[in-house]
N, C-alpha and C positions, 0 to 999 in steps of 0.2 A: 669622858668627855663629847662620844658622838652624842648622846642622848641629851646633854646641856644645851647642846647646838643645835639640834633638831627640834629641842622644846621651845624654843624661841621663834622657831617659824609654824609650828604645827600642834594643832588641839590634841592629838591622842600619837602617844609614842611608846612604842612597846618595844623591849628589846631582848637579846639572848634567849628566844622562845622555842623549843626544838616542835615543829609538828608535822605531821605525817606525809608533808607534800614533798617536792623534790627541792624546794630551797627553805632553809632556815636562815634567816637575816638575823645579822648581829644586830641592829637597829632598824626600824621601819616606823612611819608616820605618815598622819593625813592630815589634812588639811581642807575643810567643804569647796572651796573653791578653787584652790593649789592643787589637787590631786596628792598623791603618794610619794614619799622620797625614801629609798634604802640604803645604807651604809653598810659597808663590808668593811671591818676591820682587819687589818694586817699587820702582824707584828714581824714578821720574816719577810724574804724576797722568796724562798721555797714557797709558802702556804699562798702568796699571790699567784706563784705559777701555778701549784697546784688548782686552786679555784678556776685559773681560767679553762681547765681540762672538762668541767661540770657542765654537761648537759642545758640546764640555765645561762651559762654564760656564751656557749656558741653558739645557742638558739635564742635572739633576746627577745621572741616573741615568749617564751617559755618562762621569763622570769618576771617577778614583782619587782614592782617600783614605776613610776611615771619618769622619775629623777633617781638616778644612782650615780654613788660617789662608793671610792676608795678613801678610806682613812687611814693614815700609816703615819710611822715619825717619818721629822722630815728626810726626805732624798732616799728613801727606801724605794717610793715607784716613782717616776718620771712621768711627764706629761705623755710622751710622746711613747709609754708603755702601755698605755690603755684602750679600751676596746673603744670603738664609737660610739660618742654621745655621753660617755661616763665621763662624771666630775671626780676632781682630786681634792683632799682635804689633808694638809700635812698639819700632826701634832707636833709643837714648838714651843716648849715653857709653859705646860698648861692652857695653851691658846690655839685656837683653830684657826688656819690659815688655809683660805681657798687658792689652791694652786691654777685649779680650772673649773668652772660652772659645769653642772650636768647640762645636756642638751634636751632631753627629754626622747621618752619611748611611747609612744601614742599606742604603740602593738604588744603592749605589756599584758603579763595574764592575769586579768583580772579575778577571773575565778579563784585562783591561786591566793588573791589578796581576800578574797571573801570567805575562802574556806579558813585560812589564817586567822581572820578576824572570829569566824564562827567557833574555831577552836579556842581561843582566848576567852570568848564571853562562855563558853563550856566552863571552862575553869573557874571565870569568878561565880557560874552558877554554883558548883560545888562546894566553893569558899565559904558561900552566904547559907548553903543549908538547902532547907525544902522549899524556902520562900521562893517564888518565881521572880527572876531577874528583872523582871519590868517593873514587878510590887517594889521590890527593894531599891531600884532607883527612883522609882516616884516619892520614896518613903522620904529618900536623901534628899532630894529636889523639896519636901514638905518641910523639913529638918532645916536646909538652908534656910527657906522663904521666912522662917520664925525666927532665927539668929540675925535675920536684916539682912543675908547674902543674897543678892538678886539669882535667879537661876539663870547660867551662861546662855545667852542666844548668839545665832552665826550673827559674825559683824557686831557684837555688842563689846565694847569694854566692861569687864567685870571689875567690880569695885568691892574691895574685902572691908568688912566693919572689924576694927580691933576693937572697941571699945567693949569694954567689963560690962555684961549683963546686969 
């Protein structure tokens, strides 16, 4: 649910990846102009309370995400339970309700975000084989151009051509 919700707002969304860093976000996404959003998913009160003891929660500068949210079933976490500046999302009947908007952490650990993204790109490189990732991406861009799909540009609306070739 968090992935679907965040994908409507961010151009790149990753989820449930373990990394070597201090924080392994459940969902994290980026958009060029809007920065990063982190979502921590909690299914139990004990998990939420345990999460509060992490170093990255006690020291907001150590955590990832310009905006940070907890996502949980309704009534599991209340607004007054939240750390400063955190937002709250409730899952109700397959929908996400924003109980409180995140207010932003400009003091986030940008280096941790870059390490996380680098780790994901390394994994992608391993999966595509011996070709350099930049070469593979360039090839994908050319493939889309030949099918009549314009390359995605920041701020542009991407149109998809569903007509048969």
